[in-house]
PDB file with one MODEL, atoms N, CA, C and O in Angstrom:
MODEL        1
ATOM      1  N   ARG A   1      12.128 -24.450   7.310  1.00  0.00           N
ATOM      2  CA  ARG A   1      12.385 -23.069   8.033  1.00  0.00           C
ATOM      3  C   ARG A   1      12.124 -21.998   7.096  1.00  0.00           C
ATOM      4  O   ARG A   1      11.515 -21.003   7.489  1.00  0.00           O
ATOM      5  N   ALA A   2      12.527 -22.097   5.869  1.00  0.00           N
ATOM      6  CA  ALA A   2      12.436 -21.014   4.923  1.00  0.00           C
ATOM      7  C   ALA A   2      10.899 -20.711   4.637  1.00  0.00           C
ATOM      8  O   ALA A   2      10.535 -19.578   4.322  1.00  0.00           O
ATOM      9  N   ARG A   3      10.061 -21.726   4.756  1.00  0.00           N
ATOM     10  CA  ARG A   3       8.615 -21.506   4.506  1.00  0.00           C
ATOM     11  C   ARG A   3       8.108 -20.701   5.628  1.00  0.00           C
ATOM     12  O   ARG A   3       7.380 -19.719   5.478  1.00  0.00           O
ATOM     13  N   GLN A   4       8.521 -21.156   6.762  1.00  0.00           N
ATOM     14  CA  GLN A   4       8.053 -20.437   8.080  1.00  0.00           C
ATOM     15  C   GLN A   4       8.621 -19.014   8.176  1.00  0.00           C
ATOM     16  O   GLN A   4       7.964 -18.130   8.726  1.00  0.00           O
ATOM     17  N   ALA A   5       9.696 -18.806   7.709  1.00  0.00           N
ATOM     18  CA  ALA A   5      10.345 -17.390   7.773  1.00  0.00           C
ATOM     19  C   ALA A   5       9.526 -16.589   6.809  1.00  0.00           C
ATOM     20  O   ALA A   5       9.143 -15.457   7.102  1.00  0.00           O
ATOM     21  N   ALA A   6       9.246 -17.167   5.645  1.00  0.00           N
ATOM     22  CA  ALA A   6       8.403 -16.471   4.592  1.00  0.00           C
ATOM     23  C   ALA A   6       7.046 -16.011   5.169  1.00  0.00           C
ATOM     24  O   ALA A   6       6.627 -14.871   4.967  1.00  0.00           O
ATOM     25  N   GLU A   7       6.344 -16.963   5.921  1.00  0.00           N
ATOM     26  CA  GLU A   7       5.115 -16.718   6.421  1.00  0.00           C
ATOM     27  C   GLU A   7       5.195 -15.616   7.389  1.00  0.00           C
ATOM     28  O   GLU A   7       4.305 -14.766   7.383  1.00  0.00           O
ATOM     29  N   ILE A   8       6.155 -15.546   8.205  1.00  0.00           N
ATOM     30  CA  ILE A   8       6.354 -14.513   9.279  1.00  0.00           C
ATOM     31  C   ILE A   8       6.540 -13.181   8.636  1.00  0.00           C
ATOM     32  O   ILE A   8       5.986 -12.158   9.040  1.00  0.00           O
ATOM     33  N   ASN A   9       7.418 -13.250   7.525  1.00  0.00           N
ATOM     34  CA  ASN A   9       7.603 -12.067   6.866  1.00  0.00           C
ATOM     35  C   ASN A   9       6.390 -11.542   6.091  1.00  0.00           C
ATOM     36  O   ASN A   9       6.259 -10.326   5.945  1.00  0.00           O
ATOM     37  N   ILE A  10       5.573 -12.330   5.631  1.00  0.00           N
ATOM     38  CA  ILE A  10       4.373 -11.930   5.006  1.00  0.00           C
ATOM     39  C   ILE A  10       3.398 -11.237   6.026  1.00  0.00           C
ATOM     40  O   ILE A  10       2.798 -10.188   5.792  1.00  0.00           O
ATOM     41  N   ARG A  11       3.325 -11.929   7.137  1.00  0.00           N
ATOM     42  CA  ARG A  11       2.339 -11.391   8.217  1.00  0.00           C
ATOM     43  C   ARG A  11       2.905  -9.999   8.715  1.00  0.00           C
ATOM     44  O   ARG A  11       2.158  -9.039   8.905  1.00  0.00           O
ATOM     45  N   ALA A  12       4.196  -9.954   8.901  1.00  0.00           N
ATOM     46  CA  ALA A  12       4.732  -8.611   9.329  1.00  0.00           C
ATOM     47  C   ALA A  12       4.483  -7.500   8.239  1.00  0.00           C
ATOM     48  O   ALA A  12       4.061  -6.390   8.564  1.00  0.00           O
ATOM     49  N   ALA A  13       4.737  -7.812   7.045  1.00  0.00           N
ATOM     50  CA  ALA A  13       4.399  -6.821   5.987  1.00  0.00           C
ATOM     51  C   ALA A  13       3.036  -6.440   6.002  1.00  0.00           C
ATOM     52  O   ALA A  13       2.777  -5.242   5.886  1.00  0.00           O
ATOM     53  N   PHE A  14       2.043  -7.338   6.137  1.00  0.00           N
ATOM     54  CA  PHE A  14       0.652  -7.058   6.151  1.00  0.00           C
ATOM     55  C   PHE A  14       0.333  -6.159   7.253  1.00  0.00           C
ATOM     56  O   PHE A  14      -0.337  -5.142   7.071  1.00  0.00           O
ATOM     57  N   ASN A  15       0.827  -6.529   8.482  1.00  0.00           N
ATOM     58  CA  ASN A  15       0.461  -5.719   9.564  1.00  0.00           C
ATOM     59  C   ASN A  15       1.132  -4.168   9.591  1.00  0.00           C
ATOM     60  O   ASN A  15       0.599  -3.192  10.120  1.00  0.00           O
ATOM     61  N   PHE A  16       2.389  -4.180   8.914  1.00  0.00           N
ATOM     62  CA  PHE A  16       3.096  -2.927   8.797  1.00  0.00           C
ATOM     63  C   PHE A  16       2.229  -2.101   7.778  1.00  0.00           C
ATOM     64  O   PHE A  16       2.025  -0.916   8.041  1.00  0.00           O
ATOM     65  N   ASN A  17       1.735  -2.619   6.696  1.00  0.00           N
ATOM     66  CA  ASN A  17       0.873  -1.790   5.899  1.00  0.00           C
ATOM     67  C   ASN A  17      -0.394  -1.297   6.365  1.00  0.00           C
ATOM     68  O   ASN A  17      -0.855  -0.219   5.991  1.00  0.00           O
ATOM     69  N   ARG A  18      -0.983  -2.093   7.203  1.00  0.00           N
ATOM     70  CA  ARG A  18      -2.212  -1.640   7.995  1.00  0.00           C
ATOM     71  C   ARG A  18      -1.864  -0.590   8.857  1.00  0.00           C
ATOM     72  O   ARG A  18      -2.590   0.404   8.883  1.00  0.00           O
ATOM     73  N   GLY A  19      -0.803  -0.658   9.610  1.00  0.00           N
ATOM     74  CA  GLY A  19      -0.429   0.370  10.505  1.00  0.00           C
ATOM     75  C   GLY A  19      -0.100   1.725   9.708  1.00  0.00           C
ATOM     76  O   GLY A  19      -0.505   2.825  10.082  1.00  0.00           O
ATOM     77  N   LEU A  20       0.573   1.542   8.726  1.00  0.00           N
ATOM     78  CA  LEU A  20       0.855   2.761   7.866  1.00  0.00           C
ATOM     79  C   LEU A  20      -0.356   3.487   7.250  1.00  0.00           C
ATOM     80  O   LEU A  20      -0.390   4.715   7.178  1.00  0.00           O
ATOM     81  N   ARG A  21      -1.367   2.677   6.801  1.00  0.00           N
ATOM     82  CA  ARG A  21      -2.580   3.281   6.351  1.00  0.00           C
ATOM     83  C   ARG A  21      -3.368   3.910   7.566  1.00  0.00           C
ATOM     84  O   ARG A  21      -4.067   4.901   7.354  1.00  0.00           O
ATOM     85  N   ALA A  22      -3.283   3.395   8.766  1.00  0.00           N
ATOM     86  CA  ALA A  22      -4.011   4.035   9.881  1.00  0.00           C
ATOM     87  C   ALA A  22      -3.273   5.286  10.231  1.00  0.00           C
ATOM     88  O   ALA A  22      -3.927   6.265  10.590  1.00  0.00           O
ATOM     89  N   THR A  23      -1.945   5.344  10.159  1.00  0.00           N
ATOM     90  CA  THR A  23      -1.264   6.524  10.417  1.00  0.00           C
ATOM     91  C   THR A  23      -1.610   7.680   9.364  1.00  0.00           C
ATOM     92  O   THR A  23      -1.872   8.820   9.747  1.00  0.00           O
ATOM     93  N   TYR A  24      -1.596   7.350   8.144  1.00  0.00           N
ATOM     94  CA  TYR A  24      -2.108   8.316   7.234  1.00  0.00           C
ATOM     95  C   TYR A  24      -3.423   8.907   7.397  1.00  0.00           C
ATOM     96  O   TYR A  24      -3.612  10.120   7.305  1.00  0.00           O
ATOM     97  N   PHE A  25      -4.408   7.988   7.659  1.00  0.00           N
ATOM     98  CA  PHE A  25      -5.788   8.560   8.002  1.00  0.00           C
ATOM     99  C   PHE A  25      -5.823   9.314   9.384  1.00  0.00           C
ATOM    100  O   PHE A  25      -6.618  10.234   9.581  1.00  0.00           O
ATOM    101  N   ALA A  26      -4.969   8.901  10.285  1.00  0.00           N
ATOM    102  CA  ALA A  26      -5.047   9.645  11.604  1.00  0.00           C
ATOM    103  C   ALA A  26      -4.493  11.052  11.389  1.00  0.00           C
ATOM    104  O   ALA A  26      -5.030  12.019  11.929  1.00  0.00           O
ATOM    105  N   LEU A  27      -3.414  11.171  10.594  1.00  0.00           N
ATOM    106  CA  LEU A  27      -2.915  12.444  10.405  1.00  0.00           C
ATOM    107  C   LEU A  27      -3.867  13.259   9.483  1.00  0.00           C
ATOM    108  O   LEU A  27      -3.974  14.472   9.662  1.00  0.00           O
ATOM    109  N   GLY A  28      -4.527  12.655   8.549  1.00  0.00           N
ATOM    110  CA  GLY A  28      -5.604  13.366   7.838  1.00  0.00           C
ATOM    111  C   GLY A  28      -6.782  13.769   8.520  1.00  0.00           C
ATOM    112  O   GLY A  28      -7.388  14.798   8.221  1.00  0.00           O
ATOM    113  N   SER A  29      -7.168  12.907   9.532  1.00  0.00           N
ATOM    114  CA  SER A  29      -8.291  13.319  10.428  1.00  0.00           C
ATOM    115  C   SER A  29      -8.056  14.566  11.266  1.00  0.00           C
ATOM    116  O   SER A  29      -8.993  15.217  11.728  1.00  0.00           O
ATOM    117  N   MET A  30      -6.728  14.891  11.455  1.00  0.00           N
ATOM    118  CA  MET A  30      -6.513  16.126  12.215  1.00  0.00           C
ATOM    119  C   MET A  30      -6.985  17.484  11.480  1.00  0.00           C
ATOM    120  O   MET A  30      -6.989  18.596  12.008  1.00  0.00           O
ATOM    121  N   ALA A  31      -7.376  17.187  10.183  1.00  0.00           N
ATOM    122  CA  ALA A  31      -7.900  18.429   9.484  1.00  0.00           C
ATOM    123  C   ALA A  31      -9.342  18.668   9.969  1.00  0.00           C
ATOM    124  O   ALA A  31      -9.918  19.652   9.508  1.00  0.00           O
ATOM    125  N   TRP A  32      -9.977  17.896  10.831  1.00  0.00           N
ATOM    126  CA  TRP A  32     -11.211  18.176  11.388  1.00  0.00           C
ATOM    127  C   TRP A  32     -11.182  19.473  12.202  1.00  0.00           C
ATOM    128  O   TRP A  32     -12.168  20.200  12.317  1.00  0.00           O
ATOM    129  N   LEU A  33      -9.967  19.723  12.772  1.00  0.00           N
ATOM    130  CA  LEU A  33      -9.869  21.023  13.527  1.00  0.00           C
ATOM    131  C   LEU A  33     -10.110  22.315  12.657  1.00  0.00           C
ATOM    132  O   LEU A  33     -10.399  23.405  13.150  1.00  0.00           O
ATOM    133  N   LEU A  34      -9.964  22.083  11.360  1.00  0.00           N
ATOM    134  CA  LEU A  34     -10.212  23.243  10.506  1.00  0.00           C
ATOM    135  C   LEU A  34     -11.627  23.232   9.941  1.00  0.00           C
ATOM    136  O   LEU A  34     -11.995  24.189   9.260  1.00  0.00           O
ATOM    137  N   GLY A  35     -12.445  22.205  10.183  1.00  0.00           N
ATOM    138  CA  GLY A  35     -13.761  22.036   9.705  1.00  0.00           C
ATOM    139  C   GLY A  35     -14.156  20.909   8.921  1.00  0.00           C
ATOM    140  O   GLY A  35     -13.250  20.165   8.544  1.00  0.00           O
ATOM    141  N   PRO A  36     -15.364  20.631   8.594  1.00  0.00           N
ATOM    142  CA  PRO A  36     -15.836  19.469   7.835  1.00  0.00           C
ATOM    143  C   PRO A  36     -15.256  19.347   6.448  1.00  0.00           C
ATOM    144  O   PRO A  36     -14.926  18.273   5.944  1.00  0.00           O
ATOM    145  N   TRP A  37     -15.148  20.612   5.825  1.00  0.00           N
ATOM    146  CA  TRP A  37     -14.623  20.598   4.344  1.00  0.00           C
ATOM    147  C   TRP A  37     -13.237  20.204   4.402  1.00  0.00           C
ATOM    148  O   TRP A  37     -12.794  19.367   3.616  1.00  0.00           O
ATOM    149  N   ALA A  38     -12.545  20.738   5.259  1.00  0.00           N
ATOM    150  CA  ALA A  38     -11.165  20.395   5.419  1.00  0.00           C
ATOM    151  C   ALA A  38     -10.858  18.912   5.459  1.00  0.00           C
ATOM    152  O   ALA A  38     -10.029  18.353   4.740  1.00  0.00           O
ATOM    153  N   LEU A  39     -11.701  18.271   6.483  1.00  0.00           N
ATOM    154  CA  LEU A  39     -11.668  16.825   6.647  1.00  0.00           C
ATOM    155  C   LEU A  39     -11.908  16.103   5.459  1.00  0.00           C
ATOM    156  O   LEU A  39     -11.169  15.176   5.129  1.00  0.00           O
ATOM    157  N   ALA A  40     -13.032  16.508   4.689  1.00  0.00           N
ATOM    158  CA  ALA A  40     -13.261  15.788   3.471  1.00  0.00           C
ATOM    159  C   ALA A  40     -12.188  15.852   2.463  1.00  0.00           C
ATOM    160  O   ALA A  40     -11.904  14.868   1.780  1.00  0.00           O
ATOM    161  N   ALA A  41     -11.495  17.155   2.335  1.00  0.00           N
ATOM    162  CA  ALA A  41     -10.447  17.279   1.425  1.00  0.00           C
ATOM    163  C   ALA A  41      -9.317  16.409   1.830  1.00  0.00           C
ATOM    164  O   ALA A  41      -8.706  15.770   0.974  1.00  0.00           O
ATOM    165  N   ALA A  42      -8.996  16.347   3.118  1.00  0.00           N
ATOM    166  CA  ALA A  42      -7.862  15.626   3.593  1.00  0.00           C
ATOM    167  C   ALA A  42      -8.093  14.100   3.419  1.00  0.00           C
ATOM    168  O   ALA A  42      -7.151  13.392   3.063  1.00  0.00           O
ATOM    169  N   MET A  43      -9.293  13.587   3.654  1.00  0.00           N
ATOM    170  CA  MET A  43      -9.535  12.138   3.398  1.00  0.00           C
ATOM    171  C   MET A  43      -9.465  11.852   1.922  1.00  0.00           C
ATOM    172  O   MET A  43      -9.056  10.740   1.587  1.00  0.00           O
ATOM    173  N   ILE A  44      -9.811  12.715   1.008  1.00  0.00           N
ATOM    174  CA  ILE A  44      -9.648  12.393  -0.509  1.00  0.00           C
ATOM    175  C   ILE A  44      -8.252  12.480  -0.759  1.00  0.00           C
ATOM    176  O   ILE A  44      -7.813  11.653  -1.558  1.00  0.00           O
ATOM    177  N   MET A  45      -7.365  13.379  -0.207  1.00  0.00           N
ATOM    178  CA  MET A  45      -5.988  13.357  -0.412  1.00  0.00           C
ATOM    179  C   MET A  45      -5.291  12.081   0.027  1.00  0.00           C
ATOM    180  O   MET A  45      -4.432  11.510  -0.645  1.00  0.00           O
ATOM    181  N   VAL A  46      -5.733  11.686   1.208  1.00  0.00           N
ATOM    182  CA  VAL A  46      -5.057  10.490   1.848  1.00  0.00           C
ATOM    183  C   VAL A  46      -5.535   9.219   1.128  1.00  0.00           C
ATOM    184  O   VAL A  46      -4.746   8.276   1.063  1.00  0.00           O
ATOM    185  N   THR A  47      -6.705   9.114   0.605  1.00  0.00           N
ATOM    186  CA  THR A  47      -7.172   8.049  -0.102  1.00  0.00           C
ATOM    187  C   THR A  47      -6.516   7.919  -1.384  1.00  0.00           C
ATOM    188  O   THR A  47      -6.190   6.824  -1.843  1.00  0.00           O
ATOM    189  N   TRP A  48      -6.308   9.074  -1.995  1.00  0.00           N
ATOM    190  CA  TRP A  48      -5.503   9.183  -3.342  1.00  0.00           C
ATOM    191  C   TRP A  48      -4.095   8.689  -3.097  1.00  0.00           C
ATOM    192  O   TRP A  48      -3.561   7.911  -3.888  1.00  0.00           O
ATOM    193  N   LEU A  49      -3.470   9.147  -1.974  1.00  0.00           N
ATOM    194  CA  LEU A  49      -2.099   8.814  -1.680  1.00  0.00           C
ATOM    195  C   LEU A  49      -1.975   7.288  -1.501  1.00  0.00           C
ATOM    196  O   LEU A  49      -1.080   6.687  -2.095  1.00  0.00           O
ATOM    197  N   ILE A  50      -2.778   6.694  -0.760  1.00  0.00           N
ATOM    198  CA  ILE A  50      -2.853   5.344  -0.484  1.00  0.00           C
ATOM    199  C   ILE A  50      -3.021   4.537  -1.839  1.00  0.00           C
ATOM    200  O   ILE A  50      -2.307   3.573  -2.113  1.00  0.00           O
ATOM    201  N   TRP A  51      -3.895   4.954  -2.554  1.00  0.00           N
ATOM    202  CA  TRP A  51      -4.201   4.307  -3.858  1.00  0.00           C
ATOM    203  C   TRP A  51      -3.032   4.350  -4.763  1.00  0.00           C
ATOM    204  O   TRP A  51      -2.677   3.329  -5.352  1.00  0.00           O
ATOM    205  N   SER A  52      -2.383   5.533  -4.911  1.00  0.00           N
ATOM    206  CA  SER A  52      -1.164   5.624  -5.797  1.00  0.00           C
ATOM    207  C   SER A  52      -0.054   4.923  -5.320  1.00  0.00           C
ATOM    208  O   SER A  52       0.738   4.439  -6.129  1.00  0.00           O
ATOM    209  N   ARG A  53       0.124   4.793  -4.027  1.00  0.00           N
ATOM    210  CA  ARG A  53       1.295   3.990  -3.490  1.00  0.00           C
ATOM    211  C   ARG A  53       1.087   2.492  -3.510  1.00  0.00           C
ATOM    212  O   ARG A  53       2.085   1.773  -3.552  1.00  0.00           O
ATOM    213  N   GLU A  54      -0.061   1.987  -3.485  1.00  0.00           N
ATOM    214  CA  GLU A  54      -0.436   0.646  -3.350  1.00  0.00           C
ATOM    215  C   GLU A  54      -0.983  -0.016  -4.838  1.00  0.00           C
ATOM    216  O   GLU A  54      -0.741  -1.190  -5.115  1.00  0.00           O
ATOM    217  N   PHE A  55      -1.621   0.735  -5.605  1.00  0.00           N
ATOM    218  CA  PHE A  55      -2.191   0.157  -6.778  1.00  0.00           C
ATOM    219  C   PHE A  55      -1.672   0.793  -8.075  1.00  0.00           C
ATOM    220  O   PHE A  55      -1.847   0.222  -9.152  1.00  0.00           O
ATOM    221  N   ALA A  56      -1.017   2.001  -7.980  1.00  0.00           N
ATOM    222  CA  ALA A  56      -0.525   2.575  -9.233  1.00  0.00           C
ATOM    223  C   ALA A  56       0.917   2.802  -9.190  1.00  0.00           C
ATOM    224  O   ALA A  56       1.434   3.699  -9.855  1.00  0.00           O
ATOM    225  N   SER A  57       1.630   1.968  -8.379  1.00  0.00           N
ATOM    226  CA  SER A  57       3.111   2.183  -8.246  1.00  0.00           C
ATOM    227  C   SER A  57       3.898   1.369  -9.286  1.00  0.00           C
ATOM    228  O   SER A  57       3.427   0.369  -9.827  1.00  0.00           O
ATOM    229  N   HIS A  58       5.086   1.840  -9.526  1.00  0.00           N
ATOM    230  CA  HIS A  58       5.969   1.145 -10.391  1.00  0.00           C
ATOM    231  C   HIS A  58       6.339  -0.289  -9.914  1.00  0.00           C
ATOM    232  O   HIS A  58       6.466  -1.230 -10.698  1.00  0.00           O
ATOM    233  N   SER A  59       6.497  -0.379  -8.614  1.00  0.00           N
ATOM    234  CA  SER A  59       6.799  -1.810  -8.000  1.00  0.00           C
ATOM    235  C   SER A  59       5.748  -2.606  -8.256  1.00  0.00           C
ATOM    236  O   SER A  59       6.023  -3.738  -8.657  1.00  0.00           O
ATOM    237  N   ARG A  60       4.502  -2.286  -8.118  1.00  0.00           N
ATOM    238  CA  ARG A  60       3.418  -3.324  -8.441  1.00  0.00           C
ATOM    239  C   ARG A  60       3.404  -3.644  -9.882  1.00  0.00           C
ATOM    240  O   ARG A  60       3.269  -4.827 -10.197  1.00  0.00           O
ATOM    241  N   ALA A  61       3.533  -2.689 -10.849  1.00  0.00           N
ATOM    242  CA  ALA A  61       3.602  -3.032 -12.232  1.00  0.00           C
ATOM    243  C   ALA A  61       4.749  -4.028 -12.538  1.00  0.00           C
ATOM    244  O   ALA A  61       4.590  -4.909 -13.382  1.00  0.00           O
ATOM    245  N   VAL A  62       5.863  -3.891 -11.875  1.00  0.00           N
ATOM    246  CA  VAL A  62       6.905  -4.839 -12.121  1.00  0.00           C
ATOM    247  C   VAL A  62       6.618  -6.074 -11.502  1.00  0.00           C
ATOM    248  O   VAL A  62       7.103  -7.047 -12.079  1.00  0.00           O
ATOM    249  N   LEU A  63       5.943  -6.305 -10.456  1.00  0.00           N
ATOM    250  CA  LEU A  63       5.509  -7.654  -9.776  1.00  0.00           C
ATOM    251  C   LEU A  63       4.433  -8.194 -10.740  1.00  0.00           C
ATOM    252  O   LEU A  63       4.501  -9.399 -10.983  1.00  0.00           O
ATOM    253  N   LEU A  64       3.540  -7.546 -11.272  1.00  0.00           N
ATOM    254  CA  LEU A  64       2.543  -8.044 -12.033  1.00  0.00           C
ATOM    255  C   LEU A  64       2.961  -8.470 -13.472  1.00  0.00           C
ATOM    256  O   LEU A  64       2.268  -9.262 -14.111  1.00  0.00           O
ATOM    257  N   ASP A  65       4.129  -7.920 -13.980  1.00  0.00           N
ATOM    258  CA  ASP A  65       4.662  -8.273 -15.293  1.00  0.00           C
ATOM    259  C   ASP A  65       5.123  -9.672 -15.228  1.00  0.00           C
ATOM    260  O   ASP A  65       5.884 -10.058 -14.340  1.00  0.00           O
ATOM    261  N   PRO A  66       4.618 -10.517 -16.265  1.00  0.00           N
ATOM    262  CA  PRO A  66       4.978 -11.863 -16.286  1.00  0.00           C
ATOM    263  C   PRO A  66       6.388 -12.078 -16.550  1.00  0.00           C
ATOM    264  O   PRO A  66       6.997 -11.296 -17.280  1.00  0.00           O
ATOM    265  N   PRO A  67       6.975 -13.112 -15.995  1.00  0.00           N
ATOM    266  CA  PRO A  67       8.478 -13.369 -16.388  1.00  0.00           C
ATOM    267  C   PRO A  67       8.666 -13.745 -17.848  1.00  0.00           C
ATOM    268  O   PRO A  67       7.772 -14.395 -18.391  1.00  0.00           O
ATOM    269  N   PRO A  68       9.710 -13.408 -18.508  1.00  0.00           N
ATOM    270  CA  PRO A  68       9.998 -13.781 -19.816  1.00  0.00           C
ATOM    271  C   PRO A  68       9.903 -15.313 -20.098  1.00  0.00           C
ATOM    272  O   PRO A  68      10.338 -16.081 -19.240  1.00  0.00           O
ATOM    273  N   ARG A  69       9.461 -15.711 -21.036  1.00  0.00           N
ATOM    274  CA  ARG A  69       9.484 -17.120 -21.330  1.00  0.00           C
ATOM    275  C   ARG A  69      10.825 -17.641 -21.848  1.00  0.00           C
ATOM    276  O   ARG A  69      11.423 -16.940 -22.663  1.00  0.00           O
ATOM    277  N   ASP A  70      11.345 -18.777 -21.464  1.00  0.00           N
ATOM    278  CA  ASP A  70      12.538 -19.372 -21.873  1.00  0.00           C
ATOM    279  C   ASP A  70      12.215 -20.072 -23.278  1.00  0.00           C
ATOM    280  O   ASP A  70      11.579 -21.125 -23.310  1.00  0.00           O
ATOM    281  N   LEU A  71      12.652 -19.480 -24.361  1.00  0.00           N
ATOM    282  CA  LEU A  71      12.413 -19.914 -25.595  1.00  0.00           C
ATOM    283  C   LEU A  71      13.312 -21.158 -25.997  1.00  0.00           C
ATOM    284  O   LEU A  71      13.064 -21.771 -27.035  1.00  0.00           O
ATOM    285  N   SER A  72      14.210 -21.474 -25.284  1.00  0.00           N
ATOM    286  CA  SER A  72      15.117 -22.599 -25.726  1.00  0.00           C
ATOM    287  C   SER A  72      14.442 -23.922 -25.108  1.00  0.00           C
ATOM    288  O   SER A  72      14.926 -24.988 -25.489  1.00  0.00           O
ATOM    289  N   LYS A  73      13.530 -23.960 -24.326  1.00  0.00           N
ATOM    290  CA  LYS A  73      12.772 -25.119 -23.950  1.00  0.00           C
ATOM    291  C   LYS A  73      11.523 -25.304 -24.898  1.00  0.00           C
ATOM    292  O   LYS A  73      10.789 -24.354 -25.168  1.00  0.00           O
ATOM    293  N   PRO A  74      11.334 -26.496 -25.357  1.00  0.00           N
ATOM    294  CA  PRO A  74      10.269 -26.845 -26.216  1.00  0.00           C
ATOM    295  C   PRO A  74       8.780 -26.716 -25.613  1.00  0.00           C
ATOM    296  O   PRO A  74       7.805 -27.003 -26.307  1.00  0.00           O
TER     297      PRO A  74
ENDMDL
END
């Protein structure tokens, strides 16, 4: 049951992240009303926002940091 619950949680997080990215880009695309240059600027800002939250975040750095070795075991 724990494995099944974990798999459901993984799928839910994956779909939540996709929906959040779509929302960010949808809000950024509203800049089209101000013209093509505003749209380009908004898309660059949204792309930077997503990159900084997903790939340059402190949480990701913590997860990628290897756990300390137990030096008491040979």
